[in-house]
Every structure is written in C-alpha cells, then in structure tokens.
C-alpha positions in Angstrom: 0.0 0.0 0.0 1.5 3.4 -1.0 2.2 5.8 1.8 0.4 9.1 2.3 3.6 10.8 1.3 3.7 8.9 -2.0 0.1 9.9 -2.7 0.9 13.5 -1.8 4.0 13.6 -4.1 1.8 12.2 -6.9 -1.3 14.2 -6.5 0.2 17.6 -5.7 1.3 18.1 -9.4 -2.2 17.6 -10.9 -4.1 20.5 -12.4 -7.4 21.4 -10.9 -9.2 20.4 -14.1 -7.9 16.9 -13.7 -9.4 16.6 -10.2 -12.6 18.1 -11.4 -12.7 15.9 -14.5 -12.2 12.7 -12.4 -15.1 13.7 -10.1 -17.3 14.6 -13.1 -16.4 11.3 -14.9 -17.5 9.3 -11.9 -20.6 11.2 -10.9 -22.1 12.6 -14.1 -23.3 10.2 -16.8 -24.9 12.1 -19.7 -28.0 10.8 -21.4 -27.4 9.0 -24.7 -28.8 10.8 -27.7 -30.2 8.5 -30.4 -31.7 11.1 -32.7 -31.1 10.8 -36.4 -27.5 11.5 -37.6 -26.8 14.7 -39.5 -26.2 14.4 -43.2 -22.8 13.7 -44.6 -20.7 16.6 -45.8 -19.3 16.8 -49.3 -15.6 17.0 -49.6 -14.5 20.4 -51.0 -10.7 20.4 -51.0 -7.9 18.2 -51.9 -8.7 14.5 -52.3 -8.3 12.3 -49.2 -4.8 10.7 -49.0 -4.2 7.2 -47.9 -3.0 7.3 -44.3 -0.3 5.2 -42.5 -0.6 1.4 -42.6 -0.1 -0.9 -39.6 0.2 -4.6 -39.7 -3.0 -6.5 -40.1 -4.7 -7.5 -36.8 -7.8 -9.2 -38.1 -6.6 -12.7 -39.0 -10.0 -14.3 -39.5 -13.7 -13.3 -39.5 -13.7 -13.5 -35.7 -10.0 -13.8 -34.9 -7.7 -10.9 -33.8 -4.0 -10.6 -32.9 -3.1 -7.6 -30.7 0.0 -7.2 -28.6 1.2 -10.6 -29.9 -1.8 -12.3 -28.3 -4.6 -13.9 -30.3 -8.2 -14.3 -29.2 -11.6 -15.0 -30.8 -14.6 -12.8 -30.8 -16.7 -15.7 -29.6 -15.0 -14.8 -26.2 -16.9 -11.5 -26.3 -16.2 -7.9 -26.9 -15.3 -7.3 -23.2 -14.0 -10.5 -21.8 -12.6 -9.7 -18.3 -10.0 -12.5 -18.6 -8.3 -10.5 -21.3 -6.0 -7.5 -20.5 -7.7 -4.1 -20.7 -5.3 -2.9 -23.4 -6.1 -5.9 -25.6 -9.8 -5.2 -25.2 -9.1 -1.5 -26.0 -7.4 -2.6 -29.3 -10.4 -4.8 -30.2 -12.5 -1.6 -30.1 -10.1 0.6 -32.0 -10.7 -1.0 -35.4 -7.2 -0.3 -36.6 -7.5 -3.1 -39.1 -9.8 -1.1 -41.2 -6.7 0.9 -42.4 -4.0 -1.8 -42.0 -1.9 -3.4 -44.7 -3.9 -5.3 -47.3 -7.2 -4.1 -45.7 -8.9 -4.3 -49.1 -8.6 -8.1 -48.9 -10.7 -8.1 -45.7 -13.5 -5.7 -46.6 -16.2 -8.3 -46.3 -15.0 -9.3 -42.9 -14.7 -5.7 -41.9 -18.2 -4.7 -43.0 -19.6 -7.6 -41.0 -17.6 -6.6 -38.0 -18.8 -3.0 -38.1 -22.4 -4.1 -38.1 -21.7 -6.6 -35.4 -20.1 -3.9 -33.2 -23.2 -1.7 -33.5 -25.5 -4.6 -32.7 -23.6 -6.0 -29.8 -22.2 -2.9 -28.0 -25.1 -1.1 -26.3 -24.5 2.6 -26.1 -22.4 3.7 -23.1 -21.9 0.1 -21.9 -18.6 -1.6 -21.7 -14.9 -0.9 -22.5 -15.7 0.0 -26.1 -17.5 3.1 -25.0 -14.6 4.5 -22.9 -13.6 7.9 -24.4 -10.2 6.8 -25.7 -11.3 3.7 -27.8 -14.3 5.7 -28.9 -12.0 8.4 -30.2 -9.8 6.1 -32.1 -12.7 4.1 -33.5 -14.5 7.2 -34.8 -11.3 8.2 -36.7 -10.7 4.7 -38.1 -14.3 4.4 -39.3 -14.2 7.7 -41.1 -10.8 7.0 -42.6 -12.2 3.7 -43.9 -15.1 5.5 -45.5 -12.9 8.2 -47.1 -10.8 5.6 -49.0 -13.9 4.5 -50.8 -15.7 2.0 -48.6 -19.4 2.3 -47.9 -20.3 2.7 -44.2 -23.7 0.9 -43.6 -26.5 3.3 -42.4 -26.4 1.7 -39.0 -22.7 2.6 -38.6 -23.3 6.2 -39.8 -26.0 6.5 -37.2 -23.7 5.0 -34.6 -21.0 7.4 -35.5 -23.3 10.3 -34.6 -24.3 8.6 -31.3 -20.6 8.0 -30.4 -19.7 11.6 -31.2 -22.5 13.0 -29.0 -21.3 10.7 -26.2 -17.7 11.6 -26.6 -18.4 15.4 -26.5 -19.7 14.9 -23.0 -17.0 12.4 -21.8 -13.8 14.3 -22.7 -10.8 13.0 -20.8 -9.8 16.2 -18.9 -8.9 14.0 -15.9 -6.0 12.6 -18.0 -5.2 15.4 -20.5 -2.2 14.7 -22.8 -2.5 12.3 -25.6 -6.0 11.1 -24.5 -7.5 14.6 -24.7 -5.7 15.1 -28.0 -7.3 11.9 -29.4 -10.7 13.2 -28.2 -10.3 16.5 -30.0 -9.0 14.8 -33.1 -12.1 12.6 -33.2 -14.4 15.6 -32.9 -12.7 17.3 -35.7 -13.0 14.2 -37.9 -16.7 13.7 -37.2 -17.4 17.4 -37.3 -16.0 17.5 -40.9 -17.5 14.2 -42.0 -21.0 15.4 -41.1 -22.6 18.7 -41.8 -25.1 21.0 -40.1 -25.3 22.8 -36.7 -24.5 19.7 -34.6 -21.5 18.7 -36.6 -20.2 22.3 -36.6 -20.4 22.2 -32.8 -18.3 19.0 -32.7 -15.8 20.6 -35.1 -15.6 23.9 -33.1 -15.1 22.0 -29.8 -12.3 19.8 -31.3 -10.5 22.8 -32.8 -10.7 24.8 -29.6 -9.1 22.0 -27.7 -6.4 21.6 -30.3 -5.8 25.4 -30.2 -4.9 25.1 -26.5 -3.2 21.6 -26.6 -1.0 21.8 -29.7 1.2 24.7 -28.4 1.5 22.9 -25.0 1.9 19.3 -26.2 4.3 19.9 -29.2 7.4 21.5 -27.8 9.5 24.1 -29.7 12.0 21.4 -30.8 9.2 19.3 -32.3 9.0 16.7 -29.5 5.7 15.6 -27.9 5.8 16.7 -24.3 5.4 13.2 -22.7 9.0 12.5 -23.9 8.1 9.0 -25.2 9.4 8.2 -28.7 6.4 5.9 -29.2 3.8 8.5 -28.3 5.7 11.1 -30.3 5.3 8.9 -33.4 1.6 8.6 -32.6 1.4 12.4 -32.2 3.1 12.9 -35.6 0.6 10.6 -37.2 -2.2 12.6 -35.5 -1.0 15.8 -36.9 -0.7 14.4 -40.4 -4.2 13.0 -40.1 -5.6 16.3 -39.1 -3.8 18.0 -41.9 -5.2 15.4 -44.3 -8.8 15.9 -43.0 -8.8 19.6 -42.8 -7.4 20.1 -46.3 -9.9 17.6 -47.7 -12.8 19.6 -46.2 -11.1 23.0 -46.3 -14.1 25.0 -47.2 -15.9 23.8 -44.0 -13.4 25.8 -41.9 -13.8 29.5 -41.2 -11.1 31.9 -42.3 -9.9 32.1 -38.7 -9.3 28.4 -38.4 -7.7 28.2 -41.8 -5.2 30.8 -40.6 -4.5 29.1 -37.3 -4.1 25.7 -39.1 -1.2 27.1 -41.1 0.8 27.6 -37.9 -0.2 24.2 -36.7 1.1 22.5 -39.9 4.5 24.3 -39.5 5.1 22.1 -36.5 4.9 18.9 -38.6 8.5 19.3 -40.0 10.1 19.7 -36.6 8.1 16.7 -35.4 9.4 14.6 -38.2 13.0 15.8 -37.6 12.6 15.0 -33.9 11.5 11.5 -34.7 14.4 10.9 -37.1 16.8 12.2 -34.5 15.5 9.8 -31.9 15.8 6.7 -34.2 18.6 4.3 -34.4 20.4 3.6 -37.8 18.0 0.6 -38.2 15.3 3.2 -38.8 13.3 2.3 -35.7 12.7 4.3 -32.5 14.8 4.3 -29.4 13.2 3.2 -26.1 12.8 6.1 -23.7 9.9 6.2 -21.2 7.0 4.0 -22.5 8.2 3.0 -25.9 8.3 -0.1 -28.0 7.8 -1.1 -31.6 4.5 -2.2 -33.2 2.2 0.3 -31.6 2.9 3.5 -33.5 3.5 3.5 -37.3 7.0 2.8 -38.3 9.0 6.0 -38.9 9.3 5.2 -42.6 5.5 4.8 -42.8 5.2 8.3 -41.4 7.6 9.8 -43.9 5.8 8.1 -46.8 2.5 9.5 -45.5 4.0 13.0 -45.4 5.3 12.5 -49.0 1.8 11.5 -50.2 0.5 14.6 -48.6 3.1 16.5 -50.6 4.6 18.1 -47.5 8.2 19.3 -47.8 11.1 17.0 -47.3 13.1 17.3 -44.1 16.7 18.0 -45.2 19.1 17.8 -42.3 22.3 16.1 -41.2 22.6 14.1 -38.0 26.4 14.0 -38.0 28.0 15.4 -34.9 25.8 16.4 -32.0 22.1 17.3 -32.1 20.6 18.8 -29.0 16.8 18.6 -28.6 16.9 21.3 -26.0 13.2 21.6 -25.1 12.6 17.8 -24.9 16.0 17.1 -23.2 17.6 14.5 -25.5 20.9 14.6 -27.2 22.0 12.6 -30.2 25.7 12.1 -31.0 26.7 10.5 -34.3 30.4 9.9 -35.2 32.9 7.0 -35.9 30.3 4.4 -36.7 28.5 5.2 -33.5 25.1 6.7 -32.7 24.4 7.5 -29.1 21.1 8.9 -27.8 21.3 10.5 -24.3 18.5 11.2 -21.9 19.1 14.4 -20.0 15.3 15.1 -19.9 12.7 15.6 -17.2 10.5 12.5 -17.0 7.6 14.4 -18.6 5.1 17.1 -17.8 4.6 17.4 -14.0 0.8 16.8 -14.2 1.1 13.9 -16.6 3.9 11.4 -15.9 1.9 8.3 -16.6 4.2 7.1 -19.4 7.4 8.0 -17.6 10.2 5.7 -16.5 12.9 6.1 -13.9 15.5 6.4 -16.7 17.2 9.8 -16.1 20.7 9.9 -17.6 20.2 6.6 -19.4 21.4 6.2 -23.0 21.2 3.9 -26.0 24.1 3.1 -28.4 24.3 1.7 -31.9 27.7 0.7 -33.5 28.1 -0.2 -37.1 24.4 0.3 -37.6 23.5 -2.3 -35.0 22.0 -1.7 -31.6 24.4 -2.5 -28.7 23.1 -0.8 -25.5 19.3 -0.8 -25.2 16.8 0.3 -22.6 14.5 -2.6 -21.9 11.3 -1.3 -23.5 7.8 -2.4 -22.4 5.7 -5.5 -22.9 2.7 -4.8 -20.7 0.6 -2.0 -19.2 -1.2 -3.8 -16.4 -0.7 -3.1 -12.7 1.9 -5.8 -12.1 5.4 -6.4 -10.7 6.7 -6.8 -14.2 5.3 -3.4 -15.3 7.0 -1.8 -12.3 10.3 -3.5 -13.1 10.2 -2.3 -16.7 9.6 1.3 -15.6 12.3 1.1 -12.9 15.9 2.3 -13.0 17.4 -1.2 -13.2 15.8 -1.8 -16.6 17.7 1.2 -18.1 21.3 2.1 -18.9 22.0 4.3 -16.0 23.0 4.2 -12.3 21.0 2.6 -9.5 21.8 3.8 -6.0 20.8 1.7 -2.9 18.6 -0.4 -5.2 16.1 2.5 -5.5 14.5 4.1 -8.5 15.7 7.6 -9.5 12.0 8.6 -9.8 9.4 6.9 -7.7 7.3 5.1 -10.3 4.4 3.1 -8.8 1.2 1.5 -9.8 0.8 1.3 -13.6 1.0 5.0 -14.5 1.9 6.8 -11.3 5.0 8.8 -10.2 5.6 10.4 -6.8 9.1 12.0 -6.4 10.7 12.9 -9.8 14.3 13.2 -10.7 15.2 16.6 -12.1 18.2 16.9 -14.5 20.7 19.5 -13.5 23.9 21.2 -14.5 23.9 20.2 -18.2 27.1 21.0 -20.1 27.9 20.3 -23.7 31.4 20.9 -25.1 32.5 20.6 -28.7 36.2 21.5 -28.5 37.6 18.8 -30.7 35.9 16.1 -28.7 32.2 16.0 -27.8 31.7 16.0 -24.0 28.2 15.9 -22.4 27.8 16.3 -18.6 24.7 16.2 -16.5 23.4 15.3 -13.0 20.1 14.7 -11.4 18.7 14.9 -7.9 16.5 11.8 -7.9 18.3 10.2 -5.0 18.7 13.2 -2.7 15.8 12.0 -0.4 17.8 8.9 0.5 20.0 8.8 3.7 23.3 10.6 2.9 21.7 12.8 0.2 23.5 11.1 -2.8 23.5 12.8 -6.2 24.4 11.1 -9.5 26.3 12.9 -12.2 27.4 11.4 -15.5 29.8 12.4 -18.3 29.9 11.0 -21.8 33.3 11.7 -23.5 33.4 10.7 -27.2 36.7 10.0 -28.8 37.9 8.3 -31.9 36.1 4.9 -32.1 35.7 5.2 -28.3 33.4 6.4 -25.6 34.2 7.0 -21.9 31.2 7.1 -19.5 32.1 8.5 -16.1 29.7 8.2 -13.2 30.1 10.0 -9.9 28.0 9.8 -6.7 28.4 12.6 -4.2 27.1 12.1 -0.7 26.9 8.9 1.2 25.4 5.7 -0.2 25.5 2.0 0.6 25.5 0.3 -2.9 25.6 1.6 -6.5 25.9 0.1 -9.9 25.9 1.3 -13.5 23.9 -0.9 -15.8 24.5 -1.5 -19.5 21.8 -3.7 -21.2 23.0 -5.4 -24.3 20.8 -6.0 -27.4 20.0 -9.7 -27.6 22.2 -10.0 -30.7 25.3 -8.9 -28.8 27.2 -11.7 -27.2 30.0 -11.9 -24.6 33.2 -13.4 -26.1 34.2 -14.8 -22.7 31.9 -15.2 -19.8 32.6 -13.0 -16.8 33.5 -15.1 -13.8 32.5 -13.4 -10.5 35.6 -12.3 -8.7 37.0 -9.2 -7.1 39.0 -8.0 -10.1 36.8 -8.3 -13.2 37.4 -5.1 -15.0 37.3 -6.0 -18.7 35.0 -7.8 -21.1 35.0 -8.3 -24.9 31.7 -8.3 -26.8 30.9 -9.8 -30.2 28.7 -7.6 -32.3 26.7 -8.7 -35.3 28.8 -8.7 -38.5 32.0 -9.6 -36.7 32.7 -6.3 -35.0 34.1 -6.1 -31.5 33.4 -3.9 -28.5 35.8 -3.8 -25.5 34.5 -2.6 -22.2 36.9 -1.9 -19.4 36.3 -0.3 -16.0 38.2 1.9 -13.6 36.9 2.1 -10.0 34.5 -0.8 -10.1 34.0 -4.5 -11.1 31.9 -6.1 -13.8 29.2 -8.7 -13.5 27.0 -10.1 -16.2 23.3 -10.6 -15.3 20.4 -12.1 -17.2 17.7 -9.6 -18.1 15.0 -9.3 -20.8 14.4 -6.9 -23.7 10.9 -6.1 -25.0 10.8 -5.1 -28.6 7.0 -5.2 -28.6 4.1 -5.6 -26.3 3.7 -9.3 -25.3 7.3 -10.1 -26.2 10.3 -10.8 -23.9 13.7 -11.7 -25.3 16.6 -12.8 -23.0 19.6 -10.5 -23.0 22.6 -9.7 -20.9 23.1 -6.7 -18.6 26.6 -5.7 -17.8 26.5 -4.4 -14.2 29.4 -2.3 -13.0 29.6 -2.1 -9.2 31.1 1.0 -7.6 34.2 0.4 -5.4 34.1 4.1 -4.3 32.3 7.2 -5.5 33.4 7.2 -9.1 33.7 4.7 -12.0 34.9 5.2 -15.6 33.5 2.8 -18.2 35.7 2.7 -21.3 34.2 1.6 -24.6 36.4 0.9 -27.6 35.2 -0.5 -30.9 36.6 -1.6 -34.2 36.2 -4.3 -36.9 38.6 -6.5 -34.9 40.3 -5.9 -31.6 
C-alpha cells in the first residue's frame, strides 16, 4: 500500500481540471442521444490521401491478434479475462486501415455491423472515451478511401460523437484529450449542419490550446516518449489530411490558425528521425516499444503522399533537442542517444520511466546498448520493473528508483536533470546530473559524463554524498554476445563483446568491477527476449567505463 507521502507527491502536481474531471467522470453520466444522424458533408478540398498502414490484426472473420496475443470474438467484446489494453485494441478498429485491408473488406463490414448490434451505447470498454475516439477516426478513414459505411454505422458514429463530446478526458489530459479532440474534428467535418459544426468547433478549440503545449519548440511531444511522439506525428498528419480535404468547411480564422499548426509537422518529423537508431526504428525512452505507432518510414511516406516538404538535415555530430531534453551524438560508426530530460510534464507522468541519464548506443548500424522497453501496461510487478531504473542504462543507488514510479501509471518524487554542459572542443563531451536520490539517507547525487573519442566512448559516473550500494547498468541488445563469460571475482574489469557482423566492443572499467546478469528486452508488447546486462559495481564514489570498438580488436 503506497504511503500518504507517496500519494501527496503524486497528486500535488495535478491540475485542478484533472481533479474536477475525475469527479465529473464518476458522478455525471450524460444521457445517450439516439436522434437521427446529421447528413454527410461533401468534400470540398484536396482528395483524401491514404494514411499510414499498420500490420493486419484481423486474422479471420472472428480472430484478432493484438499485442502478440490472439483471441476469438466468440469470447466476447469485453472478456474480463483479457487484458484491458487488448480489449481496447479490439474496439479501436485499426485493421480497417491496415496493410492489405482491401482483402478483408467483407470481414470488416460484418464486424462494423456486429459492433453496432452488440455494443449497447455507453456500456462496456468500447464506450470509454479513448477507444471511442480512435474508433471514430478509423471508421471515417475507412469510408474516405472509398468503402461504404452501412447506415447503422453512420447513425452509430453520430451517437458516439455526441457521447464523446460529454466524456472528454480532462482527468487525464495529454495524448488522451488530444485523441478526443481529433475525433471531434473528424466527425465534425464528416457530417454537416449545426450539430456537426459544434463538434468541429469544440475539437478545434481543444487543439488550439493543446498543440502549443503538447508539441514543444524542438518538435518533441511533451510526454517524452518516442512511441507517443510517433503517434502524435501521425495525428498531426491525419488532421492536416482531413482539414485540407474539407477545407471550405473551416472558417477563415481556423484556416489561418491551421497554417501555424502545420508548420510544426516538419520539426516533429525531424525530432522522430533524431531519436531513431540507424536501423530506422525508435529508441526506447519512457513508455516506448515497436509495433504500436506506425514505423517512422511509414510516417515519412505518408508525409510525402500529402506533398509536404522533405526534411533535409544532417545528424552528423551532435544534435541537442533542448526543449525535450535528449541529445544525439553521431560519429565514428556510433550513434548514441542520451537522456538528459525531465521525465515528462509534471501533471502527466503516466508514461514516464525512472530512466534519467540513461542512453542507448548503436555501433556499425547495430543496436548495442538498449533500454529494456515495455511488454505490458497492467498493474503488475513486471510493469514496475520495466519502468524502474534497473531496466535502463543508468546508475542505481541503494537499489532504489531515481524517480518513484508506482502502480501502472503513477510517479511520486521525480528526478530533475541539473547542470547540463555540452562541449564541442575537438571532442564531444556531455555532462549532466540529477537529484533523484537526494531524499535517501546521505543525500546522494548522481552525475554522468559522456566523452566521445575516436572509435571510443568513456562514461564517467560519480556519486556525491553517502550511499551503501551503487551500480551502473548496460543492457545489451539480444544480438550482442560476450566473447568470454565474466566469472564473478574481485577484479573483473574488462570484457569483450561480439557484435553482429563480426565487429568487436571492448568494455573496461576503472573504480569498479563487472558482472553479467540475465535480463530481458521487450521489442513489442507481449514479447520478452533474454539478453545480458553488464552491471558495473562501484568500489568508491566514481567509476569510468571505457568503450572501444573496431572491426577487430
């Protein structure tokens, strides 16, 4: 049971609207409005452009695979034995716009009608605001590529939109409220008339407030998750697609405001590219894994279909995403992505991990050091472990987390990065510290320096103040192997790693000893791959970890 102090350190950061919104959500249940749906609006701008494509999830007329777990619809739309996130996905209808969706049109039409028949308005998981928002958008996208929505589904879209308007997720804010607003814009443009215009106006007014807050000046989404940033970039492209397809439905005021919104899309795409490894996929910071957001290449192809400008830029050297708090260093066959960021917005740390001063590293276009990713969202010991400091490439003091993650999406005390320095005098040096351990006995602080040399990197970790135990952790990608097993002893200070393609990485340590530990890496929800974590135990207050790489050592 969390202590009263833990609750206080969690709740004191919330906005009043979140507290009010939670009370309203519990106590106020609006009436369902079943009146006839408005007429559909005629497109009046550029033709609708095919959106991003995800992998197919409908593998049979009644069979679905989400999160690498397969179930049958005969088990019901809201089977309590299935994880809530799996049930959410069942109600999203992502498959309508997935790869080769045209081959499943008959299945999809039957599924749409079945959903309307079997999901009584307001009842069950499917009517929660978030799946309702995603479903509205997916149904409309499916119709805009040329499919015919049955009349029952058009009527249901209106009923869902009316319900959503009164169930906005102001208690959560962030990406949830953004998804609510996006759905209202879609449905407000898809239909016409006074009611539809009210949906549209409400959605646009929310976005007018949320886009400047949620999309930082450097292009990053403010929750500091690479996965949610990719989803936010897709959202912005979808909104651009929809508003330009129905451009004449917008007032001159909104058309003018939209121009400024769309200017943010290029920085968002640049940010995403900056935070990707050379393999083209996202790095894993905070809640992040592959298979949920569209692949970065899908997002770029979507932008190209929308005829948006290319993003010409070079990632060589150092790229500092100053507003988000990430740094990319690319040189000598190495790409390092450093986390010197706050865990996220104070009032919305639900997707945060205790990963301050962690980093990921690719060598010779192969991932070498990886944060552990996520495989689940439920309230479990494994969820807590994956959010904890030990699952990341940073320093653990006294076996505590640098930020107090708890429950599925809660954070009490938060680590704050401090004293960031970046030097480019011949060699790139990045220094930063954080205060996440100051509440422990002895008031310890962790500071880290990354010094990039020629085919080499030195990571120096210092702890000021008193502490009992500390270790720096370096999680290896599953494809990276130890040439010679580390045998526990008092003087293990060196190890040689075998990288894919025959390359070598030597790790040597000053001020500590090495141990190898078994861990797991989670490239997608529902997946766990065994990997090795190199743990470096502090002898005193400082360790230096030397990395040197070459084709052969």
